[in-house]
Structures are given as C-alpha cells and as structure tokens.
N, C-alpha and C positions, 0 to 999 in steps of 0.2 A: 625334665618336663615343661617347664616354663619356654625353654627355647622352642621344643618341637612345637608348643602350642602356638606359639607367634609365628614361626614358619607356615605352618597351616593355613593361621590365619592370611598370612602375605598370599600366599600361593592362592587361596580361596578369593582373595580380593582381586587378584591378577588375572585370572582365569573369568572370574565371574563378571569383570567390568568387560573384559574381551567378549566372552560369551553373549552377553547381554546388547552390547555396541552391535552384533551382527543380526539381531532382531529388530532393534529400536534403538539407535545412537542417542536421539535426542531424551527419551524418557531415562537412560541410563545417566548421561551426565547431568540432567536435572536431579535425578533421586540422589546419586552421591555427593551432588553440590548441596543440595540441602540437608541430607544427613550430614555432612562434614560442617557446613555452617551452623548448623543447630547445636552442636556438640553430641548429637545421636552417635557419632563413629567419629576416631580419632584419623583421619585421613594424611598419609604421608605428606612431608612438605613440597615434595615433587608433584604433588596432585592438587595443590593449595588453589591453583587457577580456576578448577572448576567449583570453588567455593565463591567465586565472586560475583555479585549479585547482576553484574550485567552478564556474565556468561550464563547464570541459571536462568535470567530474564531471557536471555536469547534462545537457550534449550527448551524452555517451557513454551516459548511461541512455536518454534518449528514442531514441537511436540503435537500442538493443536493442530498446525498444517498437516500433519503427517496422519493425524487421527482421522482424520475426512479422508485423504487423499488415499489411505491405505485399507478403506472400507469401500471406495468406488470399483468395480472390476475394470478390468484393464488398464485405468491409471495407477493402480496398485502394482500392476507388473512394470509399468513405465517408471514408476517411481523407485522399485528396487534395483531396476537397470541401471540408473542414474547415479543411485548411491552405493553401488558397486566400488566406484571409486571414492566414495565417503566415508563409509562405515567401516572398511577395512583397514585403510591408514590410519583412522582415528581410534579403533581399536586397539591396534598395534601401538599406538601412541599412550591410550590409558593403561595399558598392561606394563610398558615399559616405567610410566610413572608409578604404578601402583607398588611396585618393588621397594622405592625409597631410594635412600641416597647410597648407592651402591656402585661397585665399579663399574665403567664403562659397557665392559663384555657382558656383564651380567644383565645390564639393561637391555642390550641389543639382543641377548638371548632371549630374555622376557616378552621384547616386543616382537621377535619372530614366533616365538610361540603364540603368542597372544592374538597375532596378526592369523594364524593358520586356525586358530580356534574362532575368530570372528568371522573367517571366510568360511569355515564350515557351517557355521550358524546361518549366514547370511544366504549360503547356497539352499540350504534345508529350506529357508524360508521361502525364498524366492522361487525355486522349483515348484515347492508344494503349492503356492498361490497360483502359479502359471497353469498347473493341473487344474486347480479347483474354478478357476475363469473358464474353464472349458464349460460348465455348467452356466445355463442362461439366467438361471436365479440367482439373487444377491445374498440370501439368507446365509448360504454355506461360506460366503466372503466375509461375511459383517462376522460369524461365529468364529472363524479363524483370527480374525485380527483381534478380534475382543481377547481370545485365548491367547496370542501373542502376549498381547499389552500385560495381562495379568501374570502371563509367564515370566516377564521379564522384572516387574514388582515382586513376585515371590521368589524367583531364584537370587536376586540382588538382596533381600530380606535373608534369604538363608546364606548366601556367601558371607554376608556379615555376622549372622547371629549363630549359624550352626555351620562353619566351613567344613568339616569333614563330611557332615551329610551333602552339602552341596558338591564335594567333590566327586563322591560315590553316583550322585544323580548325574554329573558332567560326564562321568567315565561311561554311564549308560548311554547318555545323549549322543556321544560322540561316537559310539559303537554304533547305534541305530542310524546314524546319519551316514557312516560310511557304506553300510548296507543299502540304505534308501538312494542317497543322491544319483549311484550310478542308472537304479531304476527310474527316477524322475526324468534324467535328461535323457534316457532311452525312449521314455513315452514321450517326450517333447518332442524331439526329433522326427519318431514316428508319425505324431500330430502335424508337424512341419511339411514333411512329405506329402501327406493326405491333403491338405490346405495348396500346396503348389500344385499337385496332380488335378485339383479340383479347377483351377485358375489357367490350367494349361491350354493352349487350343487344340481342339480336337480337330484330326485331319478330316476333310471334307469327303 
C-alpha cells in the first residue's frame, strides 16, 4: 500500500508540475522551490535546483513581471506566444526531474508525457485568453488571469497534499481541453479571416 501511495504521489507531482507550468511557469517554480526549501514537502534530489535561493528569487521576480503582463489585454497574448517556447520545454524538464533518480528511459517518458500536459494547459490558456481579448473591456481579462493564478496555487497544493483527487481533476481538465482547444482555434481562425477581410482593399 505504501508503494502504491508513493507511486501516486510521484505521478501527481510529475503531472502537477507539468500542468501548472503550462499556465504559469514562474509561479510553479517559485511554489515548488519554497515548499521544498522550507521542508513543507520533500522534493526528489533531481529537483533540488528549484530550491536554490537564486532560482526562487528569479522565479519570484518573473512571476511579478508576468502578473502585470498577463493582465494587460493584448500584451498577455504576445506574452503567451513567446512563452510557447519557454513553458513547454521547462514543463517537460520539471516532469522529468519530478520522477526522481530513475532509469533514463523512465525520465524521458516522464518528460514526454509532462511536455504534452504542459502544451495542453498552455494551449488552453493561450487560446482562451486570445478569445477573451476580443472583448474591449479589461475586467474579464483580469478575472481570467487571477483565476489562473489561483488555479496554479490550488492545483499544486492538491498535487502535494491530495494526489489522488488532483489526478482525477487533471483527467477532467484534459478531457475538457481536448474538446475545447479545437473550438478555440477554429474561432480564432474565423476571427483572423474577418480581420483580414476588413483590411483587404475593396475594388473600385
């Protein structure tokens, strides 16, 4: 039973770090670093780097930058576009480190699965926020951004303290994302065509 519980905890930490990285990488690194360095949770030795004070300080600083960038309509979409190349590989690395000192094949498999979860979370966030930005008022943007921050903190807390419940919720999230992402990108493609048509020169 202990082995089973340990396995569930490792999977929850692996997938929790990957999922949260797709939404807010810097908050994820800061939370895990503080939790590990304070003794609240024992992270694998392969994740010890996130407990370094410099890493925590850098992640905290970048979280503050993202906190404001993510709540500015238009800027948040550009920020998400740039972070496509940052969140996904970082989420894969965190997932690979979260499984601990295992065979290289296991770490690579965890990285691949984690990177996929990170990419799914990132695509859901970025697509949803791009659609929200079609509204001229900023309040829905602020609400979504704050809700995402709270979801990251709550999700990591659940992954560390209630791993079985977190994994059940993660399955629900992934199912919703698989259904939602194609609809979001079709809507964005339609919007892009309409914008393009509006700027197309009209025949005399």
